[in-house]
C-alpha positions in Angstrom: 1.6 171.3 182.3 5.0 169.7 182.6 6.9 169.3 185.9 9.8 171.4 184.7 9.3 175.2 184.9 10.4 177.1 181.8 11.4 180.6 182.8 12.2 183.5 180.4 14.4 186.3 182.0 14.2 189.7 180.3 17.1 191.8 181.6 19.4 194.2 179.8 22.0 194.4 182.5 24.3 191.4 182.2 25.4 191.3 185.9 21.8 191.5 187.1 20.9 188.7 184.6 23.6 186.5 185.9 22.6 187.1 189.5 18.9 186.4 188.9 19.8 183.2 187.0 21.9 182.1 189.9 18.9 182.3 192.2 17.1 179.6 190.1 19.9 177.1 189.9 17.8 174.0 190.3 17.0 171.0 188.0 13.3 171.9 188.0 14.0 175.2 186.3 14.9 175.9 182.7 15.9 179.5 182.3 16.6 181.5 179.1 17.7 185.1 179.0 17.1 187.9 176.5 18.2 191.6 176.8 15.6 193.4 174.7 11.8 193.7 174.6 11.9 192.8 170.9 13.6 189.5 171.5 11.3 188.8 174.4 8.2 189.3 172.3 9.6 187.0 169.6 9.9 184.3 172.2 6.6 184.9 174.0 4.4 185.2 170.9 5.6 181.9 169.4 3.1 179.1 169.1 2.8 176.8 170.9 4.1 178.7 174.0 7.2 177.3 175.6 7.6 179.4 178.7 5.3 179.5 181.8 7.0 182.1 184.0 8.4 185.4 182.7 10.8 187.5 184.9 10.8 191.0 183.4 12.7 194.2 184.2 10.5 197.2 184.3 12.7 199.4 182.1 14.4 198.1 179.0 16.1 199.9 176.2 13.3 199.5 173.6 10.2 198.5 175.7 8.9 198.8 179.2 7.8 195.7 181.0 4.2 196.9 181.0 4.3 197.3 177.2 5.6 193.7 176.9 2.7 192.4 179.0 0.2 194.4 177.1 1.4 193.0 173.7 1.3 189.5 175.0 -2.2 189.8 176.3 -3.4 191.3 173.0 -2.2 188.0 171.4 -4.3 186.1 173.9 -1.2 184.4 175.3 -1.1 183.4 179.0 2.1 183.7 181.1 2.9 184.3 184.8 4.7 187.7 184.8 6.9 188.7 187.8 8.4 192.1 187.8 12.0 192.3 189.1 13.3 195.9 189.3 15.2 198.3 191.5 12.4 200.8 191.3 9.9 199.8 194.0 7.9 202.9 194.0 4.1 202.6 194.6 3.4 204.0 191.2 5.7 201.5 189.4 4.1 198.6 191.4 0.6 199.7 190.5 1.4 200.0 186.8 2.9 196.5 186.8 0.1 194.9 188.6 -2.6 196.6 186.6 -0.8 195.5 183.4 -1.2 191.9 184.5 1.8 191.0 186.6 1.3 188.4 189.2 4.0 189.6 191.6 6.7 192.3 192.1 10.2 191.6 193.6 12.9 194.2 194.3 16.4 193.5 193.1 18.4 193.3 196.4 20.3 190.8 198.5 17.1 189.0 199.6 16.2 188.0 196.0 18.1 184.7 196.4 15.8 183.9 199.3 12.4 184.9 197.8 12.7 184.3 194.0 12.4 180.5 193.8 9.4 180.2 196.2 7.7 183.1 194.4 8.3 181.4 191.0 6.9 178.2 192.3 3.8 179.9 193.8 3.1 181.9 190.6 3.6 178.8 188.5 1.0 176.8 190.6 -1.5 179.7 190.3 -0.9 179.8 186.5 -1.6 176.0 186.2 -4.9 176.5 188.1 -5.8 179.4 185.9 -5.0 177.6 182.7 -6.9 174.5 183.8 -9.9 176.7 184.6 -9.6 178.5 181.3 -9.5 175.1 179.4 -12.6 174.0 181.3 -14.4 177.2 180.5 -13.5 176.8 176.8 -14.6 173.1 176.8 -17.9 174.1 178.5 -18.4 176.9 176.0 -17.9 174.5 173.1 -20.2 171.9 174.6 -22.8 174.6 175.4 -22.6 176.0 171.9 -22.8 172.5 170.4 -25.9 171.6 172.5 -27.6 174.9 171.7 -26.9 174.6 168.0 -27.5 170.8 167.8 -30.1 169.5 165.4 -31.3 167.2 168.1 -33.7 168.0 170.9 -31.7 168.1 174.2 -33.1 168.5 177.7 -31.9 167.7 181.2 -34.0 166.7 184.2 -33.4 165.9 187.8 -34.0 162.3 189.1 -37.7 163.1 189.6 -38.1 164.1 186.0 -38.3 167.9 186.6 -36.9 169.8 183.6 -33.8 171.9 184.4 -32.5 172.7 180.9 -33.7 172.7 177.3 -31.9 173.7 174.1 -33.1 175.8 171.2 -34.1 172.8 169.2 -36.5 171.7 172.0 -38.3 175.0 171.9 -38.3 175.0 168.1 -39.9 171.5 167.8 -42.3 171.5 170.9 -43.3 175.1 170.8 -42.6 175.5 174.6 -40.3 178.3 175.7 -37.7 177.8 178.4 -39.9 179.5 180.9 -42.8 177.2 180.0 -41.0 174.0 181.0 -38.2 174.8 183.5 -39.3 173.2 186.8 -42.1 171.3 185.1 -42.3 167.5 185.0 -41.3 165.8 181.7 -44.8 164.4 181.7 -45.9 167.6 180.0 -44.7 166.1 176.8 -46.8 163.0 177.0 -49.2 162.4 174.1 -51.4 159.9 175.8 -50.8 157.4 173.0 -48.2 155.4 174.9 -49.3 152.9 177.7 -48.3 153.6 181.3 -46.4 150.3 181.4 -44.1 151.6 178.7 -43.1 154.6 180.8 -42.8 152.4 184.0 -40.3 150.2 182.2 -38.4 153.3 180.9 -38.0 154.8 184.5 -37.1 151.4 185.9 -34.3 151.2 183.4 -32.7 154.6 184.0 -33.2 154.6 187.8 -31.4 151.3 187.9 -28.4 153.0 186.3 -28.8 152.0 182.7 -29.2 154.1 179.6 -32.4 153.8 177.6 -33.1 154.1 173.9 -36.4 153.9 172.0 -39.2 155.7 170.2 -41.6 158.0 171.9 -44.9 159.6 170.9 -44.9 163.2 172.3 -47.3 166.2 172.1 -46.3 169.7 171.2 -47.7 172.8 173.0 -50.3 173.2 170.3 -51.5 169.6 170.8 -49.8 168.3 167.7 -48.3 164.8 167.9 -44.7 164.3 167.0 -42.4 161.3 167.2 -38.8 161.1 168.5 -36.1 158.6 168.7 -34.8 159.2 172.2 -31.5 158.4 174.0 -31.6 158.9 177.8 -28.2 158.9 179.5 -27.2 159.4 183.1 -25.2 162.2 184.7 -23.4 161.0 187.8 -21.1 162.4 190.4 -17.6 161.1 191.2 -19.2 158.6 193.6 -21.4 157.2 190.9 -24.6 158.6 192.2 -27.2 159.6 189.7 -27.6 163.4 189.6 -29.5 164.1 186.5 -30.9 162.6 183.3 -30.1 163.9 179.8 -32.3 163.1 176.9 -31.1 163.5 173.3 -34.0 163.2 170.8 -34.3 163.2 167.1 -37.5 164.3 165.5 -38.6 161.3 163.3 -42.1 162.5 162.6 -41.5 163.0 158.9 -39.6 159.7 158.7 -42.5 158.0 160.6 -45.1 159.5 158.2 -42.9 158.4 155.2 -42.5 155.0 156.7 -46.3 154.8 157.2 -46.9 155.9 153.6 -44.3 153.4 152.5 -46.0 150.7 154.5 -49.4 151.6 153.0 -47.9 151.7 149.5 -46.2 148.4 150.1 -49.4 146.8 151.3 -51.2 148.4 148.3 -48.5 147.0 145.9 -48.7 143.6 147.6 -52.4 143.6 147.1 -52.1 144.6 143.5 -49.5 142.0 143.0 -51.7 139.4 144.6 -54.7 140.6 142.5 -52.5 140.4 139.4 -51.4 136.9 140.3 -55.0 135.8 140.9 -56.1 137.3 137.6 -53.3 135.7 135.5 -53.8 132.4 137.4 -57.3 132.2 136.1 -56.0 132.4 132.5 -55.4 128.8 131.2 -52.5 129.9 128.9 -48.9 130.2 130.3 -48.0 133.8 131.1 -44.6 135.1 132.1 -42.8 138.3 133.0 -39.1 139.0 132.6 -37.0 141.9 133.8 -34.5 144.1 131.9 -31.9 141.4 132.2 -34.3 138.8 130.7 -34.7 137.0 134.0 -38.1 135.7 135.1 -39.8 137.7 137.8 -43.3 136.3 137.6 -45.4 133.6 136.0 -48.9 132.2 136.4 -49.9 128.7 137.6 -50.3 127.4 134.0 -46.7 128.3 133.2 -45.4 126.8 136.5 -47.4 123.6 136.1 -47.0 123.0 132.4 -43.6 124.5 131.6 -41.5 124.0 134.7 -43.6 121.4 136.6 -43.0 123.0 140.0 -43.9 125.9 142.2 -43.5 129.3 140.5 -40.9 130.4 143.0 -38.5 128.0 141.3 -38.4 130.1 138.1 -37.8 133.5 139.8 -34.3 134.9 138.9 -33.7 132.3 136.2 -33.0 132.8 132.5 -34.5 130.9 129.6 -31.3 128.8 129.3 -32.1 127.3 132.7 -35.6 126.0 131.9 -35.6 125.3 128.1 -33.7 122.9 125.9 -30.6 124.6 124.3 -32.0 124.6 120.7 -35.2 126.4 121.8 -33.4 128.6 124.4 -31.1 130.1 121.8 -34.1 131.0 119.7 -36.1 132.5 122.6 -33.1 134.6 123.7 -32.5 136.1 120.3 -36.2 137.0 120.0 -36.0 138.6 123.5 -32.8 140.5 122.6 -34.7 142.5 120.0 -36.7 144.0 122.9 -33.6 144.5 125.0 -32.0 146.4 122.1 -35.2 148.5 121.9 -35.7 147.6 118.2 -39.3 146.5 118.9 -42.0 146.8 121.5 -44.3 144.0 120.4 -43.6 140.5 119.0 -45.6 137.6 117.7 -44.2 134.4 116.3 -44.8 130.6 116.1 -42.3 128.2 117.6 -42.2 125.1 119.9 -42.1 124.7 123.6 -41.2 121.8 125.8 -43.6 120.9 128.6 -42.5 119.6 132.0 -43.4 116.1 131.0 -40.9 116.3 128.1 -43.5 116.6 125.3 -42.9 119.2 122.6 -45.8 121.4 121.6 -46.4 123.9 118.8 -47.0 127.3 120.3 -47.8 130.9 119.4 -45.9 133.6 121.4 -47.3 137.0 122.0 -44.9 139.4 123.8 -44.8 143.1 124.6 -42.1 145.3 126.2 -42.4 146.9 129.7 -41.1 150.5 129.9 -39.9 152.3 133.0 -40.6 155.9 134.0 -37.9 157.1 131.5 -39.6 155.2 128.7 -36.6 152.8 128.7 -36.8 149.0 128.3 -37.6 147.5 131.7 -38.7 143.9 130.8 -41.1 141.7 128.8 -44.6 140.2 129.4 -45.6 137.3 127.3 -48.4 134.8 126.8 -48.1 131.4 125.1 -50.9 129.7 123.2 -50.6 126.0 122.6 -51.6 125.4 119.0 -50.6 121.7 118.7 -54.2 120.6 118.5 -55.1 123.3 116.1 -52.2 122.4 113.9 -53.2 118.8 114.0 -56.8 119.7 113.0 -55.5 122.0 110.3 -53.3 119.3 108.9 -56.2 116.8 109.1 -58.4 119.3 107.2 -55.6 119.9 104.7 -55.1 116.1 104.2 -58.8 115.6 103.9 -59.0 118.4 101.3 -56.1 116.9 99.3 -57.7 113.5 99.5 -61.1 114.9 98.5 -59.4 116.8 95.6 -57.6 113.7 94.5 -60.8 111.6 94.8 -62.7 114.2 92.7 -60.0 114.2 90.2 -59.8 110.4 90.1 -63.6 110.4 89.7 -63.4 112.8 86.8 -60.5 110.8 85.3 -62.5 107.6 85.7 -65.5 109.2 84.0 -63.3 110.6 81.3 -61.9 107.2 80.6 -65.4 105.7 80.6 -66.6 108.4 78.3 -63.6 108.5 75.9 -61.7 105.3 75.9 -64.6 102.9 76.2 -66.6 104.9 73.6 -63.7 104.6 71.2 -63.4 100.9 71.8 -67.1 100.3 71.3 -67.1 102.5 68.2 -64.4 100.2 66.7 -66.3 97.1 67.7 -69.6 98.3 66.4 -68.1 99.8 63.2 -66.2 96.7 62.1 -68.9 94.2 63.2 -71.4 96.3 61.2 -69.2 96.2 58.1 -68.8 92.4 58.4 -72.5 91.9 58.9 -73.3 93.8 55.7 -70.4 92.7 53.6 -69.1 89.4 54.8 -70.3 87.7 51.5 -68.5 90.3 49.4 -65.2 90.5 51.4 -62.3 88.3 50.6 -61.3 85.8 53.3 -58.1 87.8 54.2 -60.0 91.0 54.7 -62.6 89.3 56.9 -59.8 87.8 59.0 -58.1 91.2 59.3 -61.2 92.9 60.6 -62.0 90.0 62.9 -58.5 90.3 64.3 -59.1 94.0 65.0 -62.4 93.2 66.6 -60.8 90.6 68.8 -57.8 92.8 69.8 -60.2 95.7 70.6 -62.5 93.5 72.6 -59.4 92.1 74.5 -58.0 95.6 75.2 -61.4 96.9 76.3 -61.8 93.9 78.7 -58.4 94.7 80.2 -59.3 98.4 80.5 -62.6 97.5 82.2 -60.8 95.2 84.5 -58.3 97.9 85.4 -61.1 100.4 85.9 -63.0 98.1 88.2 -59.8 97.5 90.2 -59.1 101.2 90.4 -62.6 102.0 91.4 -62.5 99.4 94.2 -59.1 100.7 95.3 -60.4 104.2 95.5 -63.5 103.2 97.5 -61.5 101.0 99.8 -63.6 98.0 98.7 -60.8 96.2 96.9 -60.5 92.7 98.3 -57.1 92.0 99.7 -56.2 88.4 100.5 -52.4 88.1 101.1 -51.0 84.6 100.8 -47.9 82.9 99.5 -47.6 83.5 95.7 -45.2 81.7 93.4 -43.9 84.6 91.4 -42.2 82.4 88.8 -45.3 80.5 87.9 -47.5 83.6 87.9 -45.0 85.4 85.6 -44.9 82.6 83.1 -48.7 82.4 82.9 -48.9 86.1 82.1 -46.2 85.8 79.5 -48.3 83.1 77.7 -51.2 85.6 77.4 -49.0 88.4 76.0 -46.9 86.3 73.6 -49.2 87.2 70.6 -48.7 91.0 71.2 -44.9 90.4 71.5 -44.7 88.3 68.4 -46.6 91.0 66.4 -43.5 93.2 67.0 -41.0 90.3 66.9 -40.1 91.0 70.6 -38.4 88.3 72.6 -39.6 87.9 76.2 -37.2 86.3 78.6 -38.2 85.1 82.1 -35.1 84.8 84.3 -37.0 83.2 87.1 -35.4 79.8 87.0 -36.0 79.1 90.7 -39.1 79.1 92.7 -39.6 82.5 94.3 -42.4 83.1 96.7 -43.8 86.4 98.0 -46.6 87.3 100.3 -49.5 89.1 98.5 -52.8 89.1 96.7 -52.4 86.9 93.6 -54.9 88.9 91.5 -53.3 92.2 92.4 -49.8 90.9 91.6 -51.0 89.5 88.3 -52.5 93.0 87.4 -49.2 94.7 88.3 -47.1 92.3 86.2 -49.5 92.4 83.3 -49.5 96.2 83.1 -45.7 96.4 83.4 -45.0 93.7 80.7 -47.7 95.2 78.4 -46.0 98.6 78.7 -42.6 97.1 78.0 -44.0 95.5 74.8 -45.8 98.7 73.9 -42.7 101.0 74.1 -40.2 98.5 72.7 -39.6 98.7 68.9 -39.4 95.7 66.5 -36.9 93.0 67.3 -36.4 94.2 70.9 -36.4 92.2 74.1 -38.3 92.2 77.4 -36.7 90.6 80.5 -38.4 89.7 83.7 -36.3 89.0 86.8 -36.7 88.6 90.6 -34.3 88.5 93.6 -34.4 88.4 97.4 -33.4 91.8 98.9 -33.4 91.8 102.7 -36.9 90.8 103.7 -38.5 91.7 100.3 -38.7 90.3 96.8 -37.6 92.7 94.2 -39.3 92.1 90.8 -38.1 93.9 87.7 -39.3 94.3 84.1 -36.5 95.5 81.8 -37.0 96.4 78.1 -34.8 97.7 75.2 -37.4 100.3 74.3 -37.3 104.0 73.7 -36.7 105.0 77.4 -38.3 107.8 79.4 -37.2 111.5 79.8 -36.5 112.7 83.4 -39.3 115.3 83.3 -41.8 112.6 82.4 -40.8 110.1 85.2 -42.6 111.9 88.0 -45.8 112.3 85.9 -46.1 108.5 85.5 -47.3 108.1 89.1 -49.3 111.4 89.6 -53.0 111.1 89.1 -53.1 115.0 89.1 -50.9 115.1 86.1 -51.9 112.0 84.1 -49.5 111.1 81.3 -50.1 108.9 78.3 -48.3 108.5 75.0 -48.5 106.2 72.0 -46.3 103.1 71.7 -43.7 102.4 69.0 -46.5 101.1 66.7 -49.0 103.8 67.6 -50.6 101.8 70.4 -52.8 103.9 72.6 -53.2 104.1 76.4 -55.0 105.8 79.2 -52.1 106.5 81.6 -54.1 104.6 84.2 -52.0 101.4 84.3 -49.0 102.7 86.2 -51.2 104.6 88.7 -53.1 101.4 89.4 -49.8 99.5 89.8 -48.7 102.1 92.4 -51.9 101.7 94.4 -51.7 98.0 94.4 -48.0 98.0 95.4 -48.7 100.4 98.2 -51.5 98.1 99.4 -48.7 95.4 99.9 -46.5 97.9 101.8 -44.0 97.9 99.0 -42.6 100.5 96.6 -42.4 100.9 92.8 -39.9 102.9 90.8 -38.3 103.3 87.4 -34.7 103.5 86.1 -34.6 104.8 82.5 -32.7 106.9 80.0 -34.0 108.1 76.7 -32.8 105.7 73.9 -31.5 103.1 76.5 -34.7 101.3 77.5 -36.4 101.2 80.9 -36.5 99.0 84.0 -39.6 99.1 86.2 -39.1 97.5 89.6 -41.4 96.9 92.6 -41.1 95.1 96.0 -43.3 92.6 97.8 -42.8 91.0 101.2 -41.0 87.7 101.0 -42.3 84.5 102.6 
C-alpha cells in the first residue's frame, strides 16, 4: 500500500461534509466526497480499488451505510469502513459493526480530535489484513499447484522424517499420507543404490547445497520405479536449515525406453558390424548410398581399390568427389533413375578408375533401398571387374578370327592348287602332246606358236608356285625375313627386264623414274616379289599402247615406291576387296589375261612384314597407282 491514505467521504449534508473534510486537512490524506449511495458504489466497485478508508453516514437519501457495505463485500472488495453519524444508539452501532464497519464515530465537536487518529489506526489494520489475505491467496495457489503438480513432491525434516506428501506421491508410490507421515524417507529405498551414494547425497544437502540426480525407489507393492530428483532446502530468516523439499519426476517409462533404445542400438550396431564383416569377405567392391546419393557404407575392397584409403573417408561424399568427371556424370545419371523412382534394379557395363589411376572395365549391379513408406531411401551396389574377362574374350575373338582366316586361306590355297595349277598343267600337257604327235606335220609357225604358249604357261605357273610358296610360308610364320639395305633402283630395273616381253606384246612402254640410287631397308626377295606383282598387274590391266611408270621418293623416314599405269582403273566398291582374303577378287586383264587374286594379298602380307603400308589411288578409266612404303636407310 502507498504512504498516502485515500479517503472516500459519503455524506449528503454539505455542512457536515465540509466539517469532516476539515478534520483531515493533512498532506498524508487524499479525500473525495460523494453525496449519494449510488455515486459511492460507483467509486468503490471500480477496479483496481483507489480508496483504502471509507467514511460513511449511516443514513443517505438512496442507501443506508449498511447497504453500501453489504454491496461492496458481495463484490469481494476490501475497504476500512468507519461510520460517522449523529445516531449513536446501540442498535445503530451493532448494525454497522455487524455489516463490516471497523469503527463508529459520533458527529460532534470531538470529531476533530479523534477522526485522524482513528483513520490512521484503521488504515494500519487494513494494511495488515490485506497483507494476510495476499499471503493466504499465495499459499492457496502454491498448495493447489503442489497438490495438482505432475511431479512427486514431499517435505521432510532435517532428519529425513516425512512431514508432507502431495497427491502425485501417493499416486505413484501407492503409500497414503497416513502411511508415510512421520516415517523416514528410507521407506522408499529399493536396495539397488549403494550406501555411499546416499551418504554423499546427505552430505551435500546438510552442508547447505541443493542436490540433483536419479534415484531407484520402491513402491508400496515392491515395484521398482525411477525418479529424477531435485532436493532443495527450506531455511529460516537466519539461514538455518528447517526442512528439505524433494521434487521428483517419474522417469521409469523413460528409463525403460532408454534401456530398450540402448539394447536396440547395441543390436543394430552388432548387425551393422556383422554386415560389415560379411561384405568385407566379398572380394568385389560393394557400396551403399542414401536417398541423396551420398555414400553411407562400403566394404574393404571398395575402400582399398576405389578410394585407396579408410572407408570412413567416403562417408557423406558424392560420386563427384571420388570419380573422374567423365565417369561421375554417367554414374550420377544412372543413380538418378532410382531417385526418380523409375526403376528398382539396374545392371550395366562401364568403366571404373582404381586408386592407382588405372581404368578397368566393370559390371555394375544396383538395387534400390525402400523405406517404411515404400519410398526411395538409397542404393546398394556391387562392382565386378571384368577387365581380365574382356581381355580373354577379345583374345578368344581374335584367335577365332585368325583361325577363320587361316582356314579360309588354307581353303583358298587348296582351291588355287586344285584349279589354277590344274588348268596350267592341262595346257602344258595338251600342247606338248599335240606337238609330240604332230610336230612333223605342223608348219614351223604353228610349232613356234604352241611352244610360245607352253613357255608362257610354264613361266606363269612358276610365278604362281613361287607366290603360293611365299604365301604359305607367310601364313605359317616360316617365311625367312632378312632385312638389309636394298638398292631399289637396281632391283626395279632387273624386274623390268624380265617383264619387257609381256609389255612389248601389248606395245606398253615401261618407264623407270629412279634416276638416282635409292636405298631401303628390307628383304630383297620379298621386295622383288612385291614389285613384280605390282608391275605385272599394271601391264595386265593396261590396254595396247599404254604406259607403266615406276617411281620412288623419300617421305620422312620411309621410301615411298609407286607403280602408275594408264589402264582401265578400279571402281570404289572393288578397292577394298583387293586386300581382303575373305572376299578374294580376280578379274581378267585387257587381253583376257587370267589371275588368282592372290598377288595383291601376298603383297600386303609382305609390306606388313616390313612395317610399311600399301594402298591404291584409282578412278575408272583414268588408270591406277599402287604405292607402298619401306623403311629408309
